[in-house]
Every structure is written in structure tokens, then in C-alpha cells.
N, CA, C and O atoms as a CHARMM CRD file, in Angstrom:
* protein
*
  356
    1    1 MET  N    117.63700 108.56600  88.62300 PROA 1      0.00000
    2    1 MET  CA   116.23200 108.28000  88.88500 PROA 1      0.00000
    3    1 MET  C    115.61900 107.62400  87.65500 PROA 1      0.00000
    4    1 MET  O    115.93400 107.98600  86.52100 PROA 1      0.00000
    5    2 TYR  N    114.74900 106.66700  87.89000 PROA 2      0.00000
    6    2 TYR  CA   114.19600 105.90200  86.78300 PROA 2      0.00000
    7    2 TYR  C    113.13100 106.66200  86.00200 PROA 2      0.00000
    8    2 TYR  O    112.88600 106.35100  84.83700 PROA 2      0.00000
    9    3 LEU  N    112.49700 107.64600  86.61700 PROA 3      0.00000
   10    3 LEU  CA   111.41800 108.37500  85.95100 PROA 3      0.00000
   11    3 LEU  C    111.70800 109.87100  86.04400 PROA 3      0.00000
   12    3 LEU  O    111.36800 110.51500  87.03600 PROA 3      0.00000
   13    4 ASP  N    112.33500 110.41600  85.00900 PROA 4      0.00000
   14    4 ASP  CA   112.62600 111.84400  85.00400 PROA 4      0.00000
   15    4 ASP  C    111.62700 112.55800  84.09600 PROA 4      0.00000
   16    4 ASP  O    110.75800 111.92600  83.49500 PROA 4      0.00000
   17    5 SER  N    111.75900 113.85700  84.00600 PROA 5      0.00000
   18    5 SER  CA   110.77700 114.65100  83.26800 PROA 5      0.00000
   19    5 SER  C    110.78900 114.35000  81.77500 PROA 5      0.00000
   20    5 SER  O    109.75200 114.45900  81.12200 PROA 5      0.00000
   21    6 THR  N    111.92900 113.97700  81.22500 PROA 6      0.00000
   22    6 THR  CA   111.96900 113.66100  79.79800 PROA 6      0.00000
   23    6 THR  C    111.19900 112.37300  79.50300 PROA 6      0.00000
   24    6 THR  O    110.52100 112.27100  78.48100 PROA 6      0.00000
   25    7 LYS  N    111.30600 111.39400  80.40000 PROA 7      0.00000
   26    7 LYS  CA   110.55900 110.14300  80.20700 PROA 7      0.00000
   27    7 LYS  C    109.06300 110.38200  80.34700 PROA 7      0.00000
   28    7 LYS  O    108.27000 109.82100  79.59000 PROA 7      0.00000
   29    8 LYS  N    108.67200 111.21400  81.31500 PROA 8      0.00000
   30    8 LYS  CA   107.26100 111.54500  81.47500 PROA 8      0.00000
   31    8 LYS  C    106.72300 112.24900  80.23300 PROA 8      0.00000
   32    8 LYS  O    105.63500 111.92700  79.75700 PROA 8      0.00000
   33    9 THR  N    107.48200 113.20600  79.71200 PROA 9      0.00000
   34    9 THR  CA   107.07100 113.92500  78.50800 PROA 9      0.00000
   35    9 THR  C    106.92200 112.96800  77.33200 PROA 9      0.00000
   36    9 THR  O    105.99400 113.09500  76.53400 PROA 9      0.00000
   37   10 GLU  N    107.82800 112.02400  77.23300 PROA 10     0.00000
   38   10 GLU  CA   107.75900 111.02500  76.16500 PROA 10     0.00000
   39   10 GLU  C    106.49400 110.17100  76.28600 PROA 10     0.00000
   40   10 GLU  O    105.82600 109.90600  75.28700 PROA 10     0.00000
   41   11 ILE  N    106.17000 109.74600  77.49500 PROA 11     0.00000
   42   11 ILE  CA   104.96800 108.93800  77.72000 PROA 11     0.00000
   43   11 ILE  C    103.71400 109.74200  77.41600 PROA 11     0.00000
   44   11 ILE  O    102.80100 109.24500  76.75600 PROA 11     0.00000
   45   12 PHE  N    103.66300 110.99100  77.89600 PROA 12     0.00000
   46   12 PHE  CA   102.48600 111.81800  77.66800 PROA 12     0.00000
   47   12 PHE  C    102.30700 112.15700  76.19500 PROA 12     0.00000
   48   12 PHE  O    101.17700 112.23900  75.71400 PROA 12     0.00000
   49   13 THR  N    103.40500 112.35600  75.47400 PROA 13     0.00000
   50   13 THR  CA   103.32500 112.64700  74.04700 PROA 13     0.00000
   51   13 THR  C    102.81200 111.44100  73.27400 PROA 13     0.00000
   52   13 THR  O    101.99300 111.57500  72.36500 PROA 13     0.00000
   53   14 GLU  N    103.29800 110.26900  73.64100 PROA 14     0.00000
   54   14 GLU  CA   102.91500 109.05900  72.90800 PROA 14     0.00000
   55   14 GLU  C    101.47100 108.65200  73.17600 PROA 14     0.00000
   56   14 GLU  O    100.74800 108.29900  72.24400 PROA 14     0.00000
   57   15 PHE  N    101.04800 108.69700  74.42000 PROA 15     0.00000
   58   15 PHE  CA    99.73100 108.17100  74.76900 PROA 15     0.00000
   59   15 PHE  C     98.68100 109.24900  75.02000 PROA 15     0.00000
   60   15 PHE  O     97.48900 108.98200  74.86800 PROA 15     0.00000
   61   16 GLY  N     99.08600 110.44700  75.39400 PROA 16     0.00000
   62   16 GLY  CA    98.12700 111.48900  75.71500 PROA 16     0.00000
   63   16 GLY  C     97.82200 112.41800  74.56400 PROA 16     0.00000
   64   16 GLY  O     96.88100 113.20900  74.64000 PROA 16     0.00000
   65   17 GLY  N     98.59800 112.33900  73.50200 PROA 17     0.00000
   66   17 GLY  CA    98.35500 113.20400  72.35600 PROA 17     0.00000
   67   17 GLY  C     99.19700 114.46200  72.37700 PROA 17     0.00000
   68   17 GLY  O     99.24000 115.18000  71.37800 PROA 17     0.00000
   69   18 GLY  N     99.85900 114.75000  73.46700 PROA 18     0.00000
   70   18 GLY  CA   100.71300 115.92900  73.57300 PROA 18     0.00000
   71   18 GLY  C    101.41500 115.94800  74.91600 PROA 18     0.00000
   72   18 GLY  O    100.99900 115.28200  75.86400 PROA 18     0.00000
   73   19 ALA  N    102.48100 116.71900  74.98100 PROA 19     0.00000
   74   19 ALA  CA   103.27100 116.75800  76.21100 PROA 19     0.00000
   75   19 ALA  C    102.52700 117.43800  77.35700 PROA 19     0.00000
   76   19 ALA  O    102.82300 117.18300  78.52500 PROA 19     0.00000
   77   20 THR  N    101.56000 118.30600  77.03200 PROA 20     0.00000
   78   20 THR  CA   100.83400 119.01700  78.07700 PROA 20     0.00000
   79   20 THR  C     99.56200 118.30200  78.50600 PROA 20     0.00000
   80   20 THR  O     98.93100 118.70600  79.48300 PROA 20     0.00000
   81   21 ASN  N     99.17500 117.25700  77.80000 PROA 21     0.00000
   82   21 ASN  CA    97.95900 116.51900  78.13900 PROA 21     0.00000
   83   21 ASN  C     98.29700 115.42600  79.14700 PROA 21     0.00000
   84   21 ASN  O     98.35500 114.24400  78.80700 PROA 21     0.00000
   85   22 THR  N     98.51800 115.84100  80.38800 PROA 22     0.00000
   86   22 THR  CA    98.95600 114.90100  81.41400 PROA 22     0.00000
   87   22 THR  C     97.80400 114.26900  82.16900 PROA 22     0.00000
   88   22 THR  O     98.02800 113.33900  82.94400 PROA 22     0.00000
   89   23 GLY  N     96.59800 114.73100  81.97600 PROA 23     0.00000
   90   23 GLY  CA    95.47200 114.24300  82.76000 PROA 23     0.00000
   91   23 GLY  C     94.59600 113.24800  82.05000 PROA 23     0.00000
   92   23 GLY  O     93.66100 112.72600  82.65700 PROA 23     0.00000
   93   24 SER  N     94.85500 112.96100  80.79500 PROA 24     0.00000
   94   24 SER  CA    93.99300 112.01600  80.08200 PROA 24     0.00000
   95   24 SER  C     94.15600 110.62300  80.67500 PROA 24     0.00000
   96   24 SER  O     95.21000 110.27900  81.20900 PROA 24     0.00000
   97   25 ALA  N     93.11000 109.84000  80.57400 PROA 25     0.00000
   98   25 ALA  CA    93.13200 108.50100  81.15500 PROA 25     0.00000
   99   25 ALA  C     94.22100 107.64600  80.51600 PROA 25     0.00000
  100   25 ALA  O     94.89400 106.88200  81.20700 PROA 25     0.00000
  101   26 GLU  N     94.39900 107.77100  79.19800 PROA 26     0.00000
  102   26 GLU  CA    95.40400 106.96500  78.51400 PROA 26     0.00000
  103   26 GLU  C     96.81500 107.28900  78.99300 PROA 26     0.00000
  104   26 GLU  O     97.62400 106.38700  79.21000 PROA 26     0.00000
  105   27 SER  N     97.10500 108.56500  79.15600 PROA 27     0.00000
  106   27 SER  CA    98.45500 108.94000  79.59300 PROA 27     0.00000
  107   27 SER  C     98.70400 108.50500  81.03500 PROA 27     0.00000
  108   27 SER  O     99.81100 108.07900  81.36700 PROA 27     0.00000
  109   28 GLN  N     97.69300 108.60600  81.89500 PROA 28     0.00000
  110   28 GLN  CA    97.85000 108.17000  83.27600 PROA 28     0.00000
  111   28 GLN  C     98.04000 106.65900  83.36600 PROA 28     0.00000
  112   28 GLN  O     98.85700 106.17400  84.14900 PROA 28     0.00000
  113   29 ILE  N     97.27400 105.91400  82.55300 PROA 29     0.00000
  114   29 ILE  CA    97.40900 104.45800  82.53300 PROA 29     0.00000
  115   29 ILE  C     98.80800 104.07400  82.06400 PROA 29     0.00000
  116   29 ILE  O     99.42500 103.17200  82.63000 PROA 29     0.00000
  117   30 ALA  N     99.30800 104.74500  81.04400 PROA 30     0.00000
  118   30 ALA  CA   100.64700 104.45000  80.53100 PROA 30     0.00000
  119   30 ALA  C    101.71300 104.76600  81.57700 PROA 30     0.00000
  120   30 ALA  O    102.66700 104.00500  81.73800 PROA 30     0.00000
  121   31 LEU  N    101.55800 105.87500  82.28200 PROA 31     0.00000
  122   31 LEU  CA   102.51300 106.23500  83.32900 PROA 31     0.00000
  123   31 LEU  C    102.48500 105.22200  84.47400 PROA 31     0.00000
  124   31 LEU  O    103.53700 104.81300  84.96500 PROA 31     0.00000
  125   32 PHE  N    101.29700 104.81900  84.89800 PROA 32     0.00000
  126   32 PHE  CA   101.17900 103.81300  85.95200 PROA 32     0.00000
  127   32 PHE  C    101.79900 102.49300  85.51000 PROA 32     0.00000
  128   32 PHE  O    102.45100 101.81600  86.30500 PROA 32     0.00000
  129   33 THR  N    101.59800 102.12500  84.24700 PROA 33     0.00000
  130   33 THR  CA   102.15300 100.87600  83.73600 PROA 33     0.00000
  131   33 THR  C    103.67900 100.91200  83.77100 PROA 33     0.00000
  132   33 THR  O    104.31800  99.92600  84.13800 PROA 33     0.00000
  133   34 TYR  N    104.26000 102.04100  83.39000 PROA 34     0.00000
  134   34 TYR  CA   105.71300 102.18200  83.43000 PROA 34     0.00000
  135   34 TYR  C    106.23000 102.02700  84.86500 PROA 34     0.00000
  136   34 TYR  O    107.21300 101.32800  85.10900 PROA 34     0.00000
  137   35 ARG  N    105.55800 102.68400  85.80100 PROA 35     0.00000
  138   35 ARG  CA   105.96400 102.60600  87.19900 PROA 35     0.00000
  139   35 ARG  C    105.76700 101.20000  87.76400 PROA 35     0.00000
  140   35 ARG  O    106.59100 100.72900  88.54900 PROA 35     0.00000
  141   36 ILE  N    104.67800 100.52400  87.37100 PROA 36     0.00000
  142   36 ILE  CA   104.40700  99.16900  87.83700 PROA 36     0.00000
  143   36 ILE  C    105.50100  98.21900  87.35400 PROA 36     0.00000
  144   36 ILE  O    105.96000  97.36600  88.11400 PROA 36     0.00000
  145   37 LYS  N    105.91700  98.36100  86.10600 PROA 37     0.00000
  146   37 LYS  CA   106.98100  97.50500  85.58300 PROA 37     0.00000
  147   37 LYS  C    108.28100  97.70200  86.36000 PROA 37     0.00000
  148   37 LYS  O    108.98500  96.74000  86.66600 PROA 37     0.00000
  149   38 HSD  N    108.58900  98.95500  86.67200 PROA 38     0.00000
  150   38 HSD  CA   109.80600  99.24100  87.42900 PROA 38     0.00000
  151   38 HSD  C    109.73400  98.64000  88.83400 PROA 38     0.00000
  152   38 HSD  O    110.68900  98.01300  89.29200 PROA 38     0.00000
  153   39 LEU  N    108.61000  98.82900  89.51200 PROA 39     0.00000
  154   39 LEU  CA   108.47900  98.30700  90.86900 PROA 39     0.00000
  155   39 LEU  C    108.44300  96.78400  90.88800 PROA 39     0.00000
  156   39 LEU  O    108.89900  96.17100  91.85300 PROA 39     0.00000
  157   40 THR  N    107.91100  96.16700  89.84100 PROA 40     0.00000
  158   40 THR  CA   107.88900  94.71500  89.76000 PROA 40     0.00000
  159   40 THR  C    109.30800  94.16100  89.68200 PROA 40     0.00000
  160   40 THR  O    109.63800  93.16400  90.32400 PROA 40     0.00000
  161   41 GLU  N    110.14000  94.82600  88.88200 PROA 41     0.00000
  162   41 GLU  CA   111.54100  94.40400  88.80200 PROA 41     0.00000
  163   41 GLU  C    112.24200  94.57900  90.15400 PROA 41     0.00000
  164   41 GLU  O    113.05000  93.73600  90.54600 PROA 41     0.00000
  165   42 HSD  N    111.94000  95.64900  90.85500 PROA 42     0.00000
  166   42 HSD  CA   112.51400  95.88700  92.17800 PROA 42     0.00000
  167   42 HSD  C    112.07500  94.79400  93.15500 PROA 42     0.00000
  168   42 HSD  O    112.87200  94.32400  93.96800 PROA 42     0.00000
  169   43 MET  N    110.80600  94.39400  93.07100 PROA 43     0.00000
  170   43 MET  CA   110.28900  93.38300  93.99100 PROA 43     0.00000
  171   43 MET  C    110.88500  92.00400  93.72700 PROA 43     0.00000
  172   43 MET  O    110.96300  91.18000  94.63800 PROA 43     0.00000
  173   44 LYS  N    111.30300  91.74700  92.49500 PROA 44     0.00000
  174   44 LYS  CA   111.93600  90.46100  92.20000 PROA 44     0.00000
  175   44 LYS  C    113.26600  90.32100  92.93700 PROA 44     0.00000
  176   44 LYS  O    113.65000  89.21900  93.33000 PROA 44     0.00000
  177   45 GLU  N    113.96200  91.43000  93.12200 PROA 45     0.00000
  178   45 GLU  CA   115.25000  91.41200  93.80700 PROA 45     0.00000
  179   45 GLU  C    115.10800  91.59000  95.31400 PROA 45     0.00000
  180   45 GLU  O    115.92400  91.07100  96.07700 PROA 45     0.00000
  181   46 ASN  N    114.08400  92.31700  95.75300 PROA 46     0.00000
  182   46 ASN  CA   113.90400  92.64800  97.16600 PROA 46     0.00000
  183   46 ASN  C    112.53800  92.15400  97.63100 PROA 46     0.00000
  184   46 ASN  O    111.58900  92.93400  97.72500 PROA 46     0.00000
  185   47 ARG  N    112.44400  90.89100  97.91200 PROA 47     0.00000
  186   47 ARG  CA   111.15800  90.27800  98.22900 PROA 47     0.00000
  187   47 ARG  C    110.56400  90.76400  99.55300 PROA 47     0.00000
  188   47 ARG  O    109.34600  90.72700  99.72500 PROA 47     0.00000
  189   48 LYS  N    111.37600  91.20600 100.46300 PROA 48     0.00000
  190   48 LYS  CA   110.87300  91.59200 101.78100 PROA 48     0.00000
  191   48 LYS  C    110.60100  93.08300 101.91600 PROA 48     0.00000
  192   48 LYS  O    110.37300  93.56800 103.02500 PROA 48     0.00000
  193   49 ASP  N    110.61900  93.80900 100.82600 PROA 49     0.00000
  194   49 ASP  CA   110.36900  95.24800 100.84800 PROA 49     0.00000
  195   49 ASP  C    108.86100  95.48800 100.85000 PROA 49     0.00000
  196   49 ASP  O    108.23800  95.60400  99.79500 PROA 49     0.00000
  197   50 HSD  N    108.29100  95.55900 102.03700 PROA 50     0.00000
  198   50 HSD  CA   106.84100  95.62500 102.15800 PROA 50     0.00000
  199   50 HSD  C    106.27700  96.98700 101.76200 PROA 50     0.00000
  200   50 HSD  O    105.14800  97.06000 101.27700 PROA 50     0.00000
  201   51 SER  N    107.02200  98.04700 101.95200 PROA 51     0.00000
  202   51 SER  CA   106.51700  99.36500 101.56700 PROA 51     0.00000
  203   51 SER  C    106.40300  99.47800 100.04800 PROA 51     0.00000
  204   51 SER  O    105.45800 100.08100  99.53900 PROA 51     0.00000
  205   52 THR  N    107.35400  98.90400  99.32900 PROA 52     0.00000
  206   52 THR  CA   107.26800  98.89800  97.87400 PROA 52     0.00000
  207   52 THR  C    106.13200  98.00200  97.40900 PROA 52     0.00000
  208   52 THR  O    105.44700  98.32000  96.43700 PROA 52     0.00000
  209   53 GLU  N    105.93000  96.90100  98.08700 PROA 53     0.00000
  210   53 GLU  CA   104.82900  96.00100  97.74400 PROA 53     0.00000
  211   53 GLU  C    103.48300  96.70000  97.91100 PROA 53     0.00000
  212   53 GLU  O    102.58000  96.53500  97.09100 PROA 53     0.00000
  213   54 ARG  N    103.36300  97.47000  98.96400 PROA 54     0.00000
  214   54 ARG  CA   102.12600  98.21800  99.20600 PROA 54     0.00000
  215   54 ARG  C    101.91500  99.29700  98.14200 PROA 54     0.00000
  216   54 ARG  O    100.79700  99.49400  97.66600 PROA 54     0.00000
  217   55 ALA  N    102.98600  99.98800  97.77400 PROA 55     0.00000
  218   55 ALA  CA   102.89400 101.00600  96.72600 PROA 55     0.00000
  219   55 ALA  C    102.52700 100.36500  95.39100 PROA 55     0.00000
  220   55 ALA  O    101.74100 100.92700  94.62900 PROA 55     0.00000
  221   56 LEU  N    103.08400  99.20800  95.10800 PROA 56     0.00000
  222   56 LEU  CA   102.78500  98.49400  93.87500 PROA 56     0.00000
  223   56 LEU  C    101.31100  98.08600  93.82600 PROA 56     0.00000
  224   56 LEU  O    100.65700  98.22300  92.79200 PROA 56     0.00000
  225   57 THR  N    100.80000  97.59000  94.93500 PROA 57     0.00000
  226   57 THR  CA    99.39000  97.21200  95.00500 PROA 57     0.00000
  227   57 THR  C     98.48900  98.42600  94.78600 PROA 57     0.00000
  228   57 THR  O     97.46200  98.32600  94.11400 PROA 57     0.00000
  229   58 GLY  N     98.86500  99.55300  95.34500 PROA 58     0.00000
  230   58 GLY  CA    98.08500 100.77800  95.14700 PROA 58     0.00000
  231   58 GLY  C     98.08200 101.23700  93.70300 PROA 58     0.00000
  232   58 GLY  O     97.04700 101.65100  93.18200 PROA 58     0.00000
  233   59 LEU  N     99.24000 101.16600  93.04900 PROA 59     0.00000
  234   59 LEU  CA    99.31900 101.56700  91.64000 PROA 59     0.00000
  235   59 LEU  C     98.48800 100.65800  90.74800 PROA 59     0.00000
  236   59 LEU  O     97.82600 101.12300  89.82100 PROA 59     0.00000
  237   60 VAL  N     98.52300  99.37000  91.03000 PROA 60     0.00000
  238   60 VAL  CA    97.72600  98.43100  90.23800 PROA 60     0.00000
  239   60 VAL  C     96.24100  98.74100  90.41000 PROA 60     0.00000
  240   60 VAL  O     95.48200  98.67600  89.44300 PROA 60     0.00000
  241   61 GLY  N     95.82400  99.07400  91.61400 PROA 61     0.00000
  242   61 GLY  CA    94.42900  99.43600  91.86000 PROA 61     0.00000
  243   61 GLY  C     94.02500 100.71400  91.14800 PROA 61     0.00000
  244   61 GLY  O     92.93000 100.79800  90.59200 PROA 61     0.00000
  245   62 LYS  N     94.90300 101.71200  91.16200 PROA 62     0.00000
  246   62 LYS  CA    94.61300 102.96500  90.46100 PROA 62     0.00000
  247   62 LYS  C     94.49500 102.73700  88.96300 PROA 62     0.00000
  248   62 LYS  O     93.60400 103.27800  88.30900 PROA 62     0.00000
  249   63 ARG  N     95.41200 101.92100  88.42200 PROA 63     0.00000
  250   63 ARG  CA    95.35400 101.63300  86.98400 PROA 63     0.00000
  251   63 ARG  C     94.07700 100.87800  86.64100 PROA 63     0.00000
  252   63 ARG  O     93.45000 101.14800  85.61600 PROA 63     0.00000
  253   64 ARG  N     93.69000  99.93300  87.49300 PROA 64     0.00000
  254   64 ARG  CA    92.46700  99.16300  87.25900 PROA 64     0.00000
  255   64 ARG  C     91.24800 100.08900  87.26900 PROA 64     0.00000
  256   64 ARG  O     90.34800  99.93500  86.44400 PROA 64     0.00000
  257   65 SER  N     91.21300 101.04500  88.19500 PROA 65     0.00000
  258   65 SER  CA    90.10000 101.99100  88.26500 PROA 65     0.00000
  259   65 SER  C     90.01800 102.83900  87.00500 PROA 65     0.00000
  260   65 SER  O     88.92800 103.05900  86.47600 PROA 65     0.00000
  261   66 LEU  N     91.16000 103.31700  86.52000 PROA 66     0.00000
  262   66 LEU  CA    91.15900 104.10400  85.29300 PROA 66     0.00000
  263   66 LEU  C     90.75100 103.26200  84.08800 PROA 66     0.00000
  264   66 LEU  O     90.04600 103.74700  83.20300 PROA 66     0.00000
  265   67 LEU  N     91.18900 102.00700  84.05000 PROA 67     0.00000
  266   67 LEU  CA    90.78000 101.13200  82.95400 PROA 67     0.00000
  267   67 LEU  C     89.27600 100.86600  82.99200 PROA 67     0.00000
  268   67 LEU  O     88.62700 100.83600  81.94600 PROA 67     0.00000
  269   68 ASN  N     88.72200 100.67300  84.17900 PROA 68     0.00000
  270   68 ASN  CA    87.27200 100.48900  84.29800 PROA 68     0.00000
  271   68 ASN  C     86.52300 101.73700  83.84300 PROA 68     0.00000
  272   68 ASN  O     85.51000 101.63700  83.15100 PROA 68     0.00000
  273   69 TYR  N     87.01500 102.90200  84.22800 PROA 69     0.00000
  274   69 TYR  CA    86.40900 104.15700  83.80000 PROA 69     0.00000
  275   69 TYR  C     86.42600 104.27400  82.28200 PROA 69     0.00000
  276   69 TYR  O     85.41500 104.61000  81.66600 PROA 69     0.00000
  277   70 LEU  N     87.56400 103.99900  81.69300 PROA 70     0.00000
  278   70 LEU  CA    87.70900 104.11400  80.24300 PROA 70     0.00000
  279   70 LEU  C     86.83300 103.09100  79.52900 PROA 70     0.00000
  280   70 LEU  O     86.25600 103.38800  78.48300 PROA 70     0.00000
  281   71 LYS  N     86.73500 101.91000  80.07900 PROA 71     0.00000
  282   71 LYS  CA    85.89700 100.86800  79.48200 PROA 71     0.00000
  283   71 LYS  C     84.42100 101.26700  79.50100 PROA 71     0.00000
  284   71 LYS  O     83.68500 100.98700  78.55500 PROA 71     0.00000
  285   72 ALA  N     83.99800 101.91400  80.57000 PROA 72     0.00000
  286   72 ALA  CA    82.59900 102.34200  80.67700 PROA 72     0.00000
  287   72 ALA  C     82.30000 103.52800  79.76400 PROA 72     0.00000
  288   72 ALA  O     81.18800 103.64100  79.24800 PROA 72     0.00000
  289   73 ARG  N     83.27600 104.41300  79.55600 PROA 73     0.00000
  290   73 ARG  CA    83.05600 105.62300  78.76500 PROA 73     0.00000
  291   73 ARG  C     83.21500 105.40100  77.26700 PROA 73     0.00000
  292   73 ARG  O     82.36800 105.81300  76.47400 PROA 73     0.00000
  293   74 ASP  N     84.31700 104.74100  76.88700 PROA 74     0.00000
  294   74 ASP  CA    84.61200 104.57300  75.45700 PROA 74     0.00000
  295   74 ASP  C     85.39000 103.26700  75.26300 PROA 74     0.00000
  296   74 ASP  O     86.59400 103.20200  75.51400 PROA 74     0.00000
  297   75 ILE  N     84.68400 102.24000  74.81500 PROA 75     0.00000
  298   75 ILE  CA    85.28300 100.91300  74.69700 PROA 75     0.00000
  299   75 ILE  C     86.40100 100.88100  73.66100 PROA 75     0.00000
  300   75 ILE  O     87.34100 100.09900  73.80000 PROA 75     0.00000
  301   76 ASN  N     86.31900 101.71000  72.63400 PROA 76     0.00000
  302   76 ASN  CA    87.36200 101.71300  71.60500 PROA 76     0.00000
  303   76 ASN  C     88.67900 102.26400  72.14000 PROA 76     0.00000
  304   76 ASN  O     89.74400 101.73200  71.82600 PROA 76     0.00000
  305   77 ARG  N     88.61700 103.32100  72.94000 PROA 77     0.00000
  306   77 ARG  CA    89.82300 103.86300  73.56200 PROA 77     0.00000
  307   77 ARG  C     90.41400 102.85100  74.53700 PROA 77     0.00000
  308   77 ARG  O     91.63400 102.71200  74.62900 PROA 77     0.00000
  309   78 TYR  N     89.55000 102.14300  75.26700 PROA 78     0.00000
  310   78 TYR  CA    90.00000 101.10400  76.19700 PROA 78     0.00000
  311   78 TYR  C     90.75200 100.01400  75.45000 PROA 78     0.00000
  312   78 TYR  O     91.85000  99.62900  75.85300 PROA 78     0.00000
  313   79 ARG  N     90.17800  99.51800  74.37800 PROA 79     0.00000
  314   79 ARG  CA    90.81600  98.45300  73.60600 PROA 79     0.00000
  315   79 ARG  C     92.13600  98.91300  73.00300 PROA 79     0.00000
  316   79 ARG  O     93.09400  98.14300  72.93300 PROA 79     0.00000
  317   80 ALA  N     92.18600 100.16800  72.56900 PROA 80     0.00000
  318   80 ALA  CA    93.41100 100.69800  71.97200 PROA 80     0.00000
  319   80 ALA  C     94.54700 100.77100  73.00000 PROA 80     0.00000
  320   80 ALA  O     95.67800 100.39000  72.69700 PROA 80     0.00000
  321   81 ILE  N     94.25500 101.25300  74.20300 PROA 81     0.00000
  322   81 ILE  CA    95.30300 101.40000  75.21300 PROA 81     0.00000
  323   81 ILE  C     95.75500 100.03400  75.73200 PROA 81     0.00000
  324   81 ILE  O     96.93700  99.84000  76.01300 PROA 81     0.00000
  325   82 VAL  N     94.83400  99.09900  75.85800 PROA 82     0.00000
  326   82 VAL  CA    95.19600  97.74900  76.30800 PROA 82     0.00000
  327   82 VAL  C     96.09600  97.08300  75.27500 PROA 82     0.00000
  328   82 VAL  O     97.06200  96.40600  75.62600 PROA 82     0.00000
  329   83 LYS  N     95.77200  97.27900  74.00700 PROA 83     0.00000
  330   83 LYS  CA    96.58600  96.69100  72.94800 PROA 83     0.00000
  331   83 LYS  C     97.96000  97.37500  72.86800 PROA 83     0.00000
  332   83 LYS  O     98.97500  96.70200  72.68600 PROA 83     0.00000
  333   84 ALA  N     97.99400  98.68700  73.00000 PROA 84     0.00000
  334   84 ALA  CA    99.26000  99.43400  72.89400 PROA 84     0.00000
  335   84 ALA  C    100.21400  99.08600  74.04200 PROA 84     0.00000
  336   84 ALA  O    101.42700  99.01900  73.84600 PROA 84     0.00000
  337   85 LEU  N     99.66500  98.86800  75.23100 PROA 85     0.00000
  338   85 LEU  CA   100.51900  98.57300  76.38400 PROA 85     0.00000
  339   85 LEU  C    100.72600  97.07500  76.59700 PROA 85     0.00000
  340   85 LEU  O    101.58400  96.67200  77.38100 PROA 85     0.00000
  341   86 GLY  N     99.94500  96.25600  75.90400 PROA 86     0.00000
  342   86 GLY  CA   100.07500  94.81600  76.04500 PROA 86     0.00000
  343   86 GLY  C     99.65100  94.31200  77.41800 PROA 86     0.00000
  344   86 GLY  O    100.33000  93.47200  78.00700 PROA 86     0.00000
  345   87 LEU  N     98.52800  94.82000  77.93300 PROA 87     0.00000
  346   87 LEU  CA    98.10800  94.45600  79.27300 PROA 87     0.00000
  347   87 LEU  C     97.38300  93.11500  79.33500 PROA 87     0.00000
  348   87 LEU  O     97.47300  92.41900  80.34600 PROA 87     0.00000
  349   88 ARG  N     96.68200  92.74800  78.29800 PROA 88     0.00000
  350   88 ARG  CA    95.95900  91.47300  78.26900 PROA 88     0.00000
  351   88 ARG  C     96.69100  90.48200  77.38800 PROA 88     0.00000
  352   88 ARG  O     97.36100  90.86200  76.42800 PROA 88     0.00000
  353   89 LYS  N     96.55700  89.21100  77.72000 PROA 89     0.00000
  354   89 LYS  CA    97.24100  88.20100  76.92800 PROA 89     0.00000
  355   89 LYS  C     96.26500  87.35200  76.17800 PROA 89     0.00000
  356   89 LYS  O     96.66700  86.44300  75.45200 PROA 89     0.00000
């Protein structure tokens, strides 16, 4: 499996501040980004997989909502997470 508990713990530790801080906006955005990258690679090989395409669209929307929330609450945290994940070019 591409996303096991050790990878999740690693993501939460790096972006959430600790392995138990799974609900912070930064850790959720990082987790969604990891999953989006994986599904994007899957879609490159399987263009007709519509269920994966729908799941990918949903994840992108969830990440966008969390980024909007973070931008409205604390612009510095927003800029830090965007820079750390390389979301903007």
C-alpha cells in the first residue's frame, strides 16, 4: 500500500508538529498533497479510470478549502505550507 501508518506519522511529524497532531490544517494539507501526487501518477497510466478521477477532484477541492481557511486565518502559516509543499510556481 502506498500510504501506510509510518508514512502518515512521518507526514504528521514534519508538518503538524507531532505524530499525534493529525487534525491541524498543515498536516491535512500535506497528507492530501501526498495522496494527490499518487493519484495523479495513477491517472497518467489509467486515463479511463473515472472513479479515481472523481476521487482526485474531491481531494483537490478539500485541499483548496483548507488552504482558503488557512489563508483567511493566518497568512504566514499559509505561505509557509505553500512554500514547503511547492504548490505555487
